C-alpha positions in Angstrom: 36.6 -113.4 -7.5 36.1 -110.9 -4.7 33.0 -108.9 -5.9 31.1 -110.1 -2.9 33.3 -108.2 -0.5 31.7 -104.8 -1.0 28.3 -106.2 -0.7 29.2 -107.9 2.5 30.7 -104.7 3.9 27.5 -102.8 3.1 25.4 -105.4 4.8 27.4 -105.2 8.0 28.1 -108.9 8.4 29.2 -110.3 11.8 32.8 -110.5 12.8 34.4 -113.7 11.4 31.8 -114.0 8.6 33.8 -115.5 5.8 33.1 -116.1 2.1 35.3 -118.6 0.4 37.1 -117.1 -2.6 38.0 -119.1 -5.7 41.7 -119.6 -5.2 43.7 -118.6 -8.3 46.1 -121.3 -9.4 49.5 -120.5 -7.8 52.5 -120.4 -10.2 54.8 -123.4 -9.8 58.0 -122.3 -8.1 61.2 -122.7 -10.0 59.7 -122.9 -13.6 60.3 -119.3 -14.5 63.2 -118.7 -16.9 65.3 -115.6 -16.4 64.7 -113.5 -19.4 66.7 -110.6 -20.8 65.5 -107.0 -20.3 66.6 -103.8 -22.1 69.3 -102.0 -20.2 68.4 -99.0 -18.1 68.9 -95.7 -20.0 71.0 -93.8 -17.4 72.1 -90.2 -17.6 74.3 -88.4 -15.1 73.1 -85.2 -13.6 74.8 -85.7 -10.2 76.1 -82.4 -8.9 79.8 -82.0 -8.3 81.9 -79.6 -6.3 83.0 -76.7 -8.4 86.5 -76.7 -9.9 87.9 -73.6 -8.4 91.5 -72.6 -9.2 93.9 -72.0 -6.3 93.7 -68.2 -6.0 95.1 -66.4 -3.0 92.5 -65.4 -0.4 92.5 -63.7 2.9 94.3 -66.0 5.3 94.8 -68.6 2.5 97.8 -67.7 0.3 97.3 -70.7 -1.9 93.5 -70.6 -2.1 90.7 -72.5 -0.4 90.0 -76.2 -0.7 87.4 -76.7 -3.4 87.3 -80.5 -3.2 89.6 -83.4 -2.2 91.1 -86.1 -4.5 93.1 -89.2 -3.7 96.9 -89.0 -3.5 97.3 -91.9 -6.0 95.1 -92.5 -9.0 93.6 -89.1 -8.7 90.8 -88.1 -8.6 89.1 -91.3 -7.2 92.0 -93.7 -6.5 91.3 -95.9 -9.5 94.0 -98.6 -9.8 95.1 -98.4 -6.2 94.0 -99.6 -2.8 94.6 -99.0 0.9 96.5 -102.1 2.0 97.3 -101.1 5.5 94.5 -98.9 7.0 94.5 -96.1 9.6 94.5 -97.3 13.2 95.8 -100.8 12.5 98.0 -102.3 15.2 101.5 -103.2 14.1 103.5 -105.9 15.8 106.6 -104.6 14.0 106.3 -101.4 16.0 105.5 -102.9 19.4 101.7 -102.8 19.1 101.5 -99.1 18.1 98.7 -97.9 15.9 99.1 -96.8 12.3 98.7 -93.0 12.0 98.0 -93.1 8.3 97.1 -95.3 5.3 99.5 -97.3 3.1 98.5 -97.0 -0.5 99.6 -99.5 -3.1 98.9 -100.3 -6.8 96.4 -103.0 -7.5 98.7 -104.5 -10.2 102.4 -104.3 -10.9 104.7 -102.3 -8.7 103.9 -99.0 -6.9 107.4 -97.7 -7.3 107.6 -94.6 -9.4 103.8 -94.0 -9.5 103.0 -90.3 -9.4 101.9 -88.8 -6.1 99.4 -85.9 -6.3 98.4 -83.2 -3.9 94.9 -84.0 -2.6 93.8 -80.4 -2.5 94.9 -76.8 -3.1 97.4 -75.8 -0.4 100.8 -74.6 0.6 103.9 -76.8 1.1 105.1 -76.4 4.6 107.7 -79.3 4.6 109.5 -81.0 1.7 112.6 -83.1 2.5 113.9 -85.8 0.0 115.3 -87.7 3.0 112.9 -86.5 5.7 112.5 -90.1 7.0 116.1 -91.1 6.5 116.2 -94.6 5.1 112.4 -94.5 4.8 113.0 -91.7 2.2 111.2 -88.5 1.4 108.4 -86.6 3.2 106.1 -83.8 1.9 103.6 -81.9 4.1 100.9 -79.6 2.7 98.7 -77.2 4.6 95.1 -76.8 3.3 92.8 -74.0 4.2 89.0 -74.2 4.0 86.6 -71.4 3.2 85.0 -69.6 6.2 81.8 -71.4 7.3 83.1 -74.9 6.5 82.2 -77.4 9.3 83.8 -80.7 10.3 81.8 -83.9 10.9 81.1 -82.9 14.4 79.7 -79.5 13.4 82.8 -77.6 14.6 84.5 -75.0 12.3 87.1 -76.5 10.0 89.8 -74.0 9.1 93.0 -75.9 8.2 94.3 -79.5 7.9 97.7 -81.0 6.9 98.2 -83.8 4.3 101.3 -85.9 4.6 103.1 -87.9 1.9 105.7 -90.3 3.1 108.1 -92.9 1.5 108.4 -90.8 -1.7 111.3 -91.3 -3.9 114.0 -88.7 -2.9 115.0 -87.6 -6.5 111.3 -87.2 -7.4 110.4 -84.5 -4.8 109.3 -81.6 -7.1 108.2 -79.0 -4.6 109.7 -76.8 -1.9 108.5 -75.3 1.4 106.4 -72.2 0.8 105.2 -73.1 -2.7 101.6 -73.4 -3.7 100.2 -76.6 -5.1 97.0 -77.3 -6.9 94.7 -80.2 -6.3 95.9 -83.1 -8.6 99.4 -81.6 -9.1 102.1 -84.2 -9.1 104.5 -83.4 -6.3 106.6 -86.6 -6.2 106.7 -90.3 -7.0 106.3 -93.4 -4.8 109.6 -94.5 -3.4 110.8 -97.9 -2.1 111.6 -97.8 1.6 112.3 -100.9 3.6 109.9 -103.5 2.4 107.3 -103.1 -0.4 107.1 -99.8 -2.3 104.1 -97.8 -1.1 102.9 -94.4 -0.1 102.3 -93.6 3.5 99.5 -91.0 3.6 98.2 -89.1 6.6 95.7 -86.4 7.4 96.5 -84.5 10.6 96.3 -81.2 12.4 99.7 -81.1 14.3 103.4 -81.2 13.4 103.5 -79.1 10.2 107.3 -78.9 10.1 108.4 -82.4 11.1 107.6 -85.9 9.7 106.5 -87.5 13.0 106.6 -91.2 13.8 104.0 -92.8 11.5 102.7 -94.9 14.4 101.4 -93.9 17.8 101.1 -95.8 21.1 97.5 -94.8 21.7 94.5 -93.7 19.6 96.0 -91.4 16.9 92.6 -89.6 16.7 93.0 -88.3 20.2 96.1 -86.3 19.4 95.3 -84.8 16.0 95.3 -87.5 13.3 92.3 -88.2 11.1 91.3 -91.4 9.2 92.5 -90.1 5.8 90.0 -91.7 3.4 87.1 -91.1 5.8 88.0 -87.4 6.2 88.4 -86.8 2.5 85.3 -88.7 1.5 83.2 -87.1 4.2 84.3 -83.6 2.9 83.4 -84.6 -0.7 80.0 -85.8 0.3 79.2 -82.8 2.6 80.3 -80.3 0.0 78.2 -81.7 -2.8 75.3 -79.5 -3.9 72.1 -80.7 -2.4 73.8 -82.5 0.5 72.0 -81.7 3.8 74.0 -83.6 6.5 76.1 -86.6 7.2 75.4 -88.4 10.6 77.0 -91.4 12.3 74.2 -94.0 12.4 74.0 -97.6 11.3 70.3 -98.3 10.6 68.8 -101.8 10.4 65.7 -103.1 8.6 65.0 -101.8 5.1 63.7 -98.2 5.7 62.7 -95.7 8.3 59.3 -96.1 10.0 58.3 -92.5 9.2 58.1 -89.1 10.9 56.8 -89.3 14.5 54.5 -86.8 16.2 57.5 -85.0 17.6 58.8 -84.3 14.1 61.7 -86.7 14.3 62.3 -89.6 11.9 62.0 -93.0 13.6 64.9 -95.2 12.5 65.7 -98.7 13.7 69.4 -98.8 14.5 72.0 -101.4 15.4 71.6 -103.5 18.6 67.8 -103.7 18.6 67.2 -100.0 19.2 65.2 -97.2 17.8 66.3 -93.6 17.4 64.5 -90.3 16.6 66.5 -88.3 14.1 66.3 -84.6 13.8 65.5 -84.3 10.1 67.4 -81.0 9.8 70.7 -82.2 11.2 70.7 -86.0 11.3 71.5 -86.0 15.1 69.6 -88.3 17.4 67.1 -86.5 19.7 66.4 -89.7 21.5 67.3 -93.4 21.4 66.2 -96.4 23.4 67.0 -100.1 23.4 64.1 -102.4 22.8 64.0 -105.2 25.3 63.5 -108.4 23.3 64.8 -106.9 20.1 62.9 -105.8 16.9 61.6 -108.3 14.4 59.5 -105.7 12.6 58.1 -102.3 13.5 55.3 -99.9 12.4 54.4 -96.3 13.3 50.9 -95.3 14.2 49.1 -93.1 11.7 49.3 -90.2 14.1 53.0 -90.8 14.7 52.6 -91.0 18.5 53.0 -94.7 19.1 55.6 -97.2 17.8 54.5 -100.8 17.4 57.2 -103.5 17.6 56.7 -107.2 16.7 58.8 -109.6 18.8 59.0 -113.3 19.2 56.2 -113.6 21.7 54.0 -110.5 21.2 53.7 -106.9 20.3 55.1 -104.0 22.4 54.0 -100.4 22.0 56.0 -97.3 22.9 54.6 -93.7 23.1 56.7 -91.0 21.4 56.9 -87.7 23.3 55.6 -84.6 21.7 57.8 -81.9 20.1 60.2 -80.3 22.6 60.6 -83.5 24.5 63.2 -86.2 23.9 62.0 -89.5 25.4 60.0 -92.6 24.6 57.8 -94.4 27.1 56.6 -98.0 27.2 52.9 -98.0 26.7 51.6 -101.6 26.6 52.5 -105.1 25.6 50.3 -108.0 24.3 51.5 -111.5 24.3 50.9 -113.9 21.4 51.5 -117.4 20.4 54.6 -117.2 18.3 55.9 -114.2 16.3 53.1 -111.9 15.1 52.7 -110.1 11.8 51.7 -106.4 12.1 50.6 -103.5 9.9 49.6 -100.0 10.9 46.0 -99.0 10.1 45.0 -95.7 8.4 42.5 -94.9 11.1 45.1 -95.4 13.8 46.1 -98.5 15.7 47.6 -101.7 14.4 46.5 -105.0 13.0 48.1 -108.0 14.6 48.0 -111.6 13.2 49.3 -114.4 15.5 48.2 -117.8 16.5 45.4 -118.0 14.0 43.7 -114.8 15.2 43.6 -111.4 13.6 43.0 -108.4 15.9 42.9 -104.6 15.6 44.4 -102.9 18.6 44.2 -99.1 19.2 47.1 -96.9 20.3 45.8 -97.2 23.8 46.2 -101.0 23.7 42.4 -101.7 23.7 41.3 -104.4 21.3 38.8 -103.0 18.7 37.8 -106.2 16.9 38.9 -109.8 16.4 38.7 -112.5 13.7 39.4 -116.1 14.7 40.4 -118.9 12.4 42.6 -117.0 9.9 45.4 -119.5 10.2 49.1 -118.6 9.8 49.5 -115.0 8.4 53.2 -114.4 7.5 52.5 -111.0 6.1 49.8 -108.3 5.7 49.2 -105.1 3.9 46.6 -102.4 4.3 45.2 -99.1 3.0 42.1 -97.1 3.8 39.8 -99.6 2.2 41.5 -103.0 2.4 43.4 -105.3 4.7 44.9 -108.1 2.7 46.4 -111.2 4.4 49.3 -113.1 2.8 49.9 -116.9 2.9 48.4 -119.9 1.3 45.9 -120.7 4.1 42.1 -120.7 3.7 41.1 -118.0 1.3 38.1 -115.8 2.2 36.7 -112.4 2.8 35.6 -111.0 6.2 33.8 -107.8 7.2 34.0 -106.2 10.6 31.3 -103.6 11.4 33.6 -101.9 14.0 36.4 -101.6 11.4 34.6 -98.8 9.5 33.6 -101.0 6.6 37.1 -102.1 5.7 37.1 -105.4 3.8 39.5 -108.1 5.0 40.6 -110.4 2.3 42.8 -113.5 2.1 43.2 -114.5 -1.6 45.3 -117.6 -0.7 48.3 -116.6 -2.7 51.9 -117.2 -1.6 54.2 -114.3 -0.9 54.0 -110.9 0.7 51.1 -108.6 -0.4 51.3 -104.9 -1.4 48.0 -103.1 -1.8 47.9 -100.5 -4.6 44.5 -98.8 -5.0 41.9 -101.5 -5.5 44.4 -104.2 -6.4 46.9 -106.3 -4.6 50.3 -107.5 -5.8 51.9 -110.6 -4.3 55.7 -111.1 -4.3 55.6 -114.9 -4.7 58.2 -117.6 -5.1 57.9 -117.6 -8.9 57.0 -114.1 -9.8 54.6 -111.1 -9.3 50.9 -111.8 -9.2 48.2 -109.1 -9.4 44.6 -109.6 -8.2 41.8 -107.1 -8.5 39.9 -106.5 -5.3 36.8 -105.0 -7.0 36.3 -106.9 -10.2 35.9 -110.5 -11.2 39.1 -110.5 -13.3 41.5 -113.4 -13.5 44.8 -112.8 -11.7 47.8 -111.8 -13.7 51.3 -113.3 -13.1 54.6 -112.2 -14.5 57.0 -115.0 -13.9 60.4 -114.2 -12.5 63.3 -116.5 -11.9 63.4 -117.2 -8.1 66.5 -116.0 -6.3 67.7 -117.2 -2.9 70.0 -114.2 -2.5 67.5 -111.4 -1.9 63.8 -110.8 -1.7 61.9 -108.8 -4.2 61.0 -105.3 -3.3 57.6 -103.6 -4.3 56.7 -100.0 -3.8 53.2 -98.6 -4.4 52.8 -95.7 -6.8 49.8 -93.6 -7.7 48.9 -96.0 -10.6 50.5 -99.3 -9.8 53.8 -100.4 -8.4 57.5 -100.6 -9.1 59.4 -103.7 -8.4 63.2 -104.3 -7.9 64.0 -107.9 -8.4 67.2 -109.9 -8.2 67.4 -113.1 -10.2 70.3 -115.5 -10.5 72.1 -113.5 -13.2 70.4 -110.1 -13.5 69.1 -107.1 -11.5 65.8 -106.0 -12.9 63.4 -103.1 -12.4 59.7 -103.6 -13.4 56.9 -101.2 -13.6 53.3 -102.5 -13.3 50.1 -100.4 -14.0 47.0 -100.2 -11.8 45.5 -103.1 -13.8 48.4 -105.4 -13.1 49.8 -105.1 -16.7 53.6 -105.0 -17.1 54.4 -101.6 -18.6 58.2 -102.0 -18.9 61.2 -103.7 -17.4 64.9 -102.7 -17.3 68.2 -104.4 -16.5 69.6 -102.2 -13.8 73.1 -103.6 -13.6 74.3 -100.1 -14.3 73.2 -99.1 -10.7 75.6 -101.5 -9.0 76.0 -105.1 -8.0 73.5 -104.9 -5.1 69.7 -104.6 -5.5 68.9 -100.9 -4.9 66.3 -99.7 -2.4 63.2 -98.0 -3.9 61.6 -95.0 -2.2 59.2 -92.3 -3.0 60.3 -88.7 -2.2 57.7 -86.1 -2.9 56.2 -87.2 -6.2 59.4 -88.8 -7.4 60.6 -92.4 -7.5 64.2 -93.0 -6.6 66.6 -96.0 -6.3 69.2 -95.8 -3.5 72.4 -97.9 -4.1 74.6 -99.7 -1.6 77.1 -96.8 -1.8 74.5 -94.2 -1.1 74.1 -93.1 -4.7 70.7 -91.7 -5.7 69.0 -92.3 -9.1 65.7 -90.8 -10.1 63.5 -93.2 -12.1 60.8 -91.9 -14.6 57.9 -94.2 -13.9 56.4 -93.5 -17.4 59.4 -94.1 -19.6 61.7 -96.1 -17.4 64.6 -93.6 -18.0 66.9 -92.9 -15.1 69.0 -89.9 -14.0 71.8 -90.1 -11.5 71.2 -87.2 -9.0 73.8 -88.0 -6.3 77.1 -89.9 -6.4 77.7 -92.1 -3.3 80.9 -94.1 -2.6 81.9 -96.7 -5.2 82.9 -99.7 -3.1 83.6 -103.1 -4.7 82.4 -106.2 -2.9 80.1 -104.3 -0.5 78.0 -106.7 1.5 75.6 -104.3 3.3 72.1 -104.0 1.7 71.0 -100.5 0.8 69.0 -98.5 3.3 66.8 -95.5 2.5 64.1 -93.1 3.8 62.3 -90.3 2.1 60.5 -87.2 3.2 57.6 -85.4 1.6 59.8 -82.3 0.8 62.0 -84.4 -1.5 64.7 -85.1 1.0 66.3 -88.6 0.5 68.2 -90.3 3.3 70.5 -93.2 2.5 73.3 -95.1 4.1 76.8 -94.6 2.9 79.6 -97.2 3.7 81.8 -94.7 5.4 83.5 -95.3 8.8 81.2 -98.2 9.7 78.1 -96.7 8.2 76.6 -93.2 8.2 73.4 -91.7 7.1 73.5 -89.1 4.3 70.6 -86.7 3.6 70.3 -85.3 0.1 67.7 -82.9 -1.4 66.7 -84.1 -4.8 66.4 -81.3 -7.4 62.8 -80.0 -7.5 62.4 -80.8 -11.3 63.5 -84.4 -10.7 61.4 -84.9 -7.5 58.2 -84.1 -9.5 58.8 -86.8 -12.1 
């Protein structure tokens, strides 16, 4: 259907020359029936912190912390929940803030359930009636190995874990004794009200219970959010972990590495940040006036293009050693534009029926009128493909270096892979050759109003993550549009994962920050990093990948953080 395109490009036709293309019949939305797929073969190779016995060390009579488990339902809290979180305001205590967490069983009573030490340590306080009518208290000091850092990069040497409301007769330890991670030290008691465990992590008061509530921010006087502290330590101490940083990204992925070496990440509040890839810290951040509908990074990494309601704004990124972003230019448009970065530099902008190429300097390079509404575009070195069901055609622009501009007239968002294009349409995935007169191929998929499909280009085709009404599915298409395999990926979680390429590997990033390597040939999967298992999580996964095999995902910790993980070299080459 598009064999004329190359001939037109060679002949050097005028701008806006158009050749109508035979429009392939579009699949009728809603007729696809959701079909079963074989389950994903998932193996677990995720690294775990070593299980080190509590041997006496210099300055640590009961050994160093190897990893941290939960105080109830160890090691991961299964069967229990935090009912009253850290920092919550209590009317019962005159508006004071909770200095710990209240842990309860998910079913039946919590009374009598075993309480475990969260890590190796030394008991510094153990009183069956330490809280009077609120019953027993145990405090354990934990010592970390030299070189251990806290979330803020400061040295982390010791911390105290606190267990309150334990049943007085059950207290099984004494001051000065060593305890091992997971060792039962007491049982949940029944203070005033419902039986539960009051659990704290703090750095002060090793020999007194303390109040349990505080009139101001407990974090300012030595308390920590217990689950956040323990989970953060577990993540940071996992083999392959690079850093954990407090960012809440938006959009689906990062824009890519800028010319200053930083990773450009859209973050909350309509802002962009440049992350130091070695530490996860922000080198710069700026708020985008007018917000961010979509964004693209110039091929050279020096300019960020931002699509907004009424036009496109460009910002220059400072070179390495500087930490600022400067407004460069702004072009107004009729309505919201679609944009895509071009391989030779610059950006293609479609708005108001016009398609333009604009250079990093803001100068228009070429223009095509009469393209109609273009909701989405995709490009590589050879092709610029327009989405939408408007007038189908092929254009050539001499000033565009011979790139062919094609509009097949298919619904959905296009993804260019080699000399073919895939459309994520309302009823499935349609492939169309851009160099041969082959009929389009469509794999029907049951439409889902919950999430959009996700397509990522590979060296020889694409991988597609799709959510239907009743199943999560991963599909692998070859360069010719043929479906090679499909898998039910329910084993990866209840949310559709985010697909990324890191080095030569294909990875799926889950909503909890877990990382799974996918073999694009066999469809087999290997879990390479365990994130945070959270039921009912509503945030969609976020991910970025670097050429060296580093994968950055969002973990649902303390409002959202970014976690960098280095995939094993053998896995990254798959």
